[in-house]
C-alpha positions in Angstrom: -20.5 22.1 -0.8 -24.1 20.9 -1.4 -25.0 19.1 -4.3 -21.2 19.2 -5.8 -20.2 16.2 -7.1 -16.3 16.1 -8.2 -15.0 13.0 -10.6 -11.1 13.7 -10.7 -9.6 12.0 -13.9 -5.8 11.0 -12.9 -6.3 11.0 -9.2 -3.3 8.8 -8.9 -0.8 11.7 -10.0 0.5 15.0 -8.7 -2.2 17.2 -9.5 -5.5 14.8 -8.9 -3.9 13.5 -5.6 -3.6 17.2 -4.3 -6.8 18.2 -6.1 -8.9 15.6 -4.4 -7.5 16.4 -0.9 -8.5 19.9 -1.5 -11.8 19.2 -3.3 -12.8 16.7 0.0 -11.2 18.9 2.5 -14.1 21.8 1.4 -16.7 19.1 1.6 -16.8 18.1 -1.7 -18.3 14.3 -2.6 -15.2 13.4 -4.6 -14.1 10.2 -6.6 -11.3 9.7 -8.2 -10.8 7.5 -11.4 -7.6 5.9 -12.6 -6.7 2.0 -14.1 -5.2 1.9 -10.6 -7.3 4.4 -8.4 -5.3 6.1 -5.4 -6.3 4.4 -1.9 -4.5 6.9 -0.2 -6.3 10.1 0.2 -8.8 9.6 2.5 -12.5 10.4 1.5 -11.3 9.4 -1.9 -14.2 7.5 -3.5 -12.0 5.3 -6.1 -13.0 4.5 -9.5 -11.2 1.9 -11.4 -11.1 2.5 -15.1 -9.2 2.4 -18.7 -9.9 5.5 -20.1 -9.4 4.0 -23.9 -12.3 1.6 -23.0 -15.7 2.9 -23.4 -17.7 -0.2 -21.8 -15.0 0.1 -18.9 -15.7 4.0 -18.6 -19.7 3.1 -18.3 -19.5 0.3 -16.5 -17.5 2.1 -13.8 -19.2 5.1 -13.7 -22.9 3.5 -13.8 -24.1 5.0 -10.6 -21.2 8.0 -10.7 -23.8 11.7 -11.8 -20.4 14.2 -11.3 -20.9 17.7 -11.8 -17.6 19.1 -12.0 -14.9 17.1 -13.8 -11.4 17.5 -13.5 -9.3 16.2 -16.4 -5.5 15.7 -15.0 -4.3 12.8 -16.7 -2.3 12.3 -20.0 -0.5 9.0 -21.6 2.6 9.1 -23.2 3.6 7.6 -26.5 6.7 7.6 -28.7 5.3 9.9 -31.3 3.0 13.5 -31.0 0.5 12.1 -34.2 0.0 9.2 -31.4 0.0 11.4 -28.6 -2.4 13.3 -30.5 -4.7 10.0 -31.1 -4.7 8.4 -27.4 -5.1 11.6 -25.5 -8.0 12.9 -27.7 -9.4 9.5 -27.2 -9.2 9.2 -23.5 -11.2 12.0 -23.5 -13.4 11.8 -26.0 -14.9 8.5 -24.6 -15.2 10.1 -21.3 -17.2 13.0 -22.2 -19.1 10.9 -24.3 -20.1 8.6 -21.4 -20.7 11.4 -19.2 -22.8 12.9 -21.9 -25.3 10.3 -21.5 -25.9 11.2 -17.7 -26.3 14.7 -18.1 -25.4 15.9 -15.2 -21.6 17.6 -15.7 -22.0 21.5 -15.0 -18.6 22.3 -15.9 -15.5 20.2 -17.3 -11.7 21.6 -16.4 -8.6 20.4 -18.2 -5.4 20.5 -17.2 -2.4 20.8 -19.9 0.6 22.9 -19.4 3.2 25.1 -20.9 3.9 23.0 -24.0 0.6 25.3 -25.7 3.7 27.9 -26.2 6.9 25.3 -26.1 5.2 22.9 -28.4 5.6 19.0 -28.2 8.2 16.9 -26.8 9.5 16.4 -30.5 10.2 20.0 -30.8 10.0 21.3 -27.0 11.1 24.9 -26.9 13.7 24.3 -29.5 15.1 26.9 -32.1 12.0 28.3 -34.4 9.5 27.2 -31.3 10.5 30.3 -28.8 8.0 32.2 -27.8 7.9 35.2 -25.9 8.0 35.6 -22.6 6.1 35.9 -20.6 3.9 33.5 -21.7 0.2 34.8 -22.0 -2.9 32.9 -23.0 -3.5 35.5 -26.0 -0.7 33.6 -27.5 -2.0 31.5 -30.7 -1.7 28.1 -31.5 1.9 27.1 -33.0 1.7 25.6 -36.3 2.6 22.1 -35.2 1.1 18.7 -34.0 0.5 19.1 -30.3 -2.2 16.9 -28.3 -2.4 20.0 -25.8 -4.6 21.1 -28.8 -6.0 18.0 -29.2 -7.5 17.6 -26.0 -8.8 21.0 -25.8 -11.0 20.5 -29.2 -12.5 17.1 -27.2 -13.3 19.6 -24.3 -14.8 22.6 -27.0 -16.9 20.1 -29.2 -18.5 18.6 -25.9 -19.2 21.6 -24.2 -21.1 23.0 -27.6 -23.1 19.6 -27.4 -24.3 19.3 -23.9 -24.4 22.9 -22.6 -21.4 22.5 -19.6 -19.0 25.2 -19.1 -15.0 24.3 -19.2 -12.0 25.9 -18.1 -8.5 25.3 -19.2 -5.3 25.1 -16.4 -1.5 25.5 -18.1 0.7 25.0 -15.6 4.2 25.2 -15.3 6.1 22.7 -13.7 4.1 21.0 -11.2 6.0 20.2 -7.9 4.0 17.9 -5.4 4.1 14.6 -3.9 3.2 11.6 -6.2 4.8 8.3 -7.2 4.7 6.5 -10.3 4.1 10.0 -11.9 5.5 10.9 -15.8 6.6 14.6 -14.7 7.9 14.7 -11.5 11.0 17.1 -11.2 10.6 17.9 -7.5 10.5 14.1 -6.5 13.1 13.8 -9.0 15.5 15.9 -7.6 14.6 15.2 -4.1 16.1 11.6 -5.2 19.1 13.0 -7.4 20.6 14.7 -4.3 20.0 11.6 -1.7 22.3 10.1 -4.3 24.9 12.2 -4.1 24.8 12.3 -0.7 25.0 9.0 -0.1 28.0 8.5 -2.5 29.7 11.7 -2.1 28.9 12.9 -6.1 28.6 16.5 -6.7 24.8 17.7 -7.5 25.4 18.5 -11.1 23.2 21.4 -13.0 21.8 19.2 -15.6 20.4 22.0 -18.1 21.2 24.7 -20.4 22.9 28.0 -19.8 20.0 30.2 -20.5 17.7 28.3 -17.6 20.7 28.4 -15.4 20.8 32.5 -15.5 17.3 33.0 -16.7 14.5 33.3 -15.0 11.7 31.1 -14.2 8.8 30.1 -12.2 7.0 26.5 -11.1 3.4 25.6 -10.1 3.1 24.4 -6.6 0.4 21.1 -6.9 -1.8 22.6 -4.1 -2.3 25.9 -5.8 -3.0 24.3 -8.8 -6.1 22.5 -7.4 -6.9 25.9 -5.6 -7.4 27.1 -9.0 -9.0 24.1 -10.5 -11.7 24.5 -7.9 -12.1 28.7 -8.4 -12.2 28.4 -11.9 -14.8 25.7 -11.9 -16.8 27.4 -9.0 -16.6 31.3 -10.7 -18.4 32.3 -13.2 -16.4 35.2 -14.7 -13.9 32.5 -14.7 -16.2 29.8 -16.9 -15.1 29.4 -20.6 -11.8 30.6 -20.0 -8.2 29.5 -20.7 -5.4 30.1 -17.6 -1.9 30.0 -16.7 -1.2 28.9 -13.2 2.0 29.3 -11.4 3.3 30.1 -7.4 3.2 33.5 -8.4 7.3 34.3 -7.9 9.8 34.2 -10.3 13.2 32.7 -9.7 16.7 32.1 -11.0 18.3 28.2 -11.0 21.3 29.4 -10.1 20.3 30.9 -6.8 18.0 28.1 -6.5 20.4 25.1 -7.1 22.5 26.0 -4.3 19.9 26.3 -1.5 17.8 22.7 -2.9 21.6 21.5 -2.5 22.4 22.8 1.2 19.0 21.3 2.0 20.2 18.3 1.4 24.0 19.0 2.3 25.3 18.1 -1.4 27.9 20.3 -3.1 26.2 21.9 -6.2 27.9 22.2 -9.3 26.5 25.0 -11.8 26.4 24.9 -15.5 29.8 24.4 -17.0 30.5 24.7 -20.9 27.7 22.3 -21.8 24.3 20.4 -20.8 24.9 17.7 -18.5 21.8 15.2 -18.9 20.2 14.0 -15.9 18.8 10.8 -17.6 22.6 10.1 -18.5 23.7 10.7 -14.8 21.3 8.9 -13.2 21.2 5.5 -15.5 23.3 3.3 -13.6 21.7 4.5 -10.3 18.9 1.8 -10.0 20.9 -0.5 -8.0 22.6 2.4 -5.5 18.9 3.5 -5.1 17.7 -0.3 -4.3 20.7 -0.2 -1.7 19.7 3.2 -0.1 15.9 2.7 -0.2 16.7 -0.9 2.2 19.2 0.7 3.7 16.8 3.4 5.2 14.2 1.7 4.9 12.5 3.4 2.5 8.7 2.6 0.9 9.8 2.6 -2.6 13.0 0.5 -3.8 12.4 1.2 -7.5 14.0 3.8 -8.7 11.9 4.4 -12.1 8.9 4.8 -9.8 10.6 8.1 -8.0 12.5 10.0 -10.6 11.5 11.6 -14.3 15.5 12.4 -15.0 14.1 12.4 -19.0 11.6 15.1 -18.0 13.9 17.1 -15.9 16.3 16.8 -18.6 13.4 18.6 -21.1 12.1 21.2 -18.6 16.0 22.5 -17.9 17.7 21.9 -21.0 15.2 24.6 -22.8 17.4 27.3 -24.9 15.5 30.5 -23.6 14.2 31.7 -20.0 10.4 30.4 -19.7 8.3 32.2 -17.1 4.5 32.5 -17.2 1.7 35.6 -16.8 -0.8 35.1 -14.5 -2.2 38.6 -14.8 -5.8 37.1 -16.2 -6.5 35.0 -13.3 -5.3 38.2 -11.2 -8.0 40.5 -12.5 -10.6 37.8 -12.5 -10.2 37.8 -8.6 -7.5 34.6 -8.3 -5.0 36.0 -6.1 -3.5 32.8 -4.0 0.7 33.3 -3.7 3.2 30.4 -2.7 6.6 31.0 -2.4 8.5 28.9 -4.6 11.2 28.0 -2.0 9.0 26.8 0.5 7.0 24.8 -2.6 10.4 22.4 -2.7 11.4 22.2 1.1 7.0 21.5 1.3 7.2 18.5 -1.0 10.8 17.1 0.6 9.9 17.2 4.1 6.6 15.2 2.6 8.4 12.6 1.3 10.3 12.3 4.1 7.4 11.4 6.1 6.4 9.4 3.7 9.4 7.5 3.9 10.0 7.8 0.0 13.8 9.7 1.0 15.7 9.4 4.0 14.4 11.4 7.0 18.0 12.7 7.6 
């Protein structure tokens, strides 16, 4: 990929790591920007910078002239108003600094299905229930939503600087990462490991609607391919896209399969939601013992498990699935089997000594 220079913003997260690996494998010169850059991706050129500090960005990017910018990060705050202020500022700072270079051809922004479901404070609650499958044509909700603010920053900078853009809206992203704010796959692997070690049942933490309804997820590797496709395909530029694996499943089927993989007893939906955050609230010490027993690389449970986010995803009062027709029509035909997505992740976690090998 001659003369193409990628800047992956949020290169330490699930999406950023997988995107950087794929870009490098396809011959891109790839820089990874983060407050603490990931040094495990071979060939990635680390860039340490704080997106909330324009001077930090300007200094870190002095000699870098990216042609393609992939924004895969966000910062969680206590309220949606603060989410909007902080996350829009990060994008504004970044694109303002890059504006001076006049090198950017395309900016890709990763958001998600909260575009349709509402922010964390009203996440798929009554009154915020979209028609499903969700489609890109659905209008914005009449509520505060930091995803909208992020998009608007990209749109404004594109109009000012003349680059093209793409918006990518995955469902729950499944992939390997440590210290990530939204990490269902690893959270479930860690929970299952604790259940196996302690003899506890593997209890479904979500709603009846999610247990019985159809769902889908997004493999981080497929999302990476979609980002590169949209940023290098003329027909896909200046468009927003949903991004999922392409199959659908019911958790009442998959939960039992995941339990069998780890050799634990599955317990499905009973009469009420059983919060995983509450279920795991006293497990930090147990995880440390497990990590020491099996010589694992991460002893801090909070670096692997984001039970609060898994609760939000699995506790929705409706089934949630995603229409991919727009991408298919424009030529993106990649498909990923969801059951294999989870098993592939679990094998990666075992190989990296993040969960026990057996």
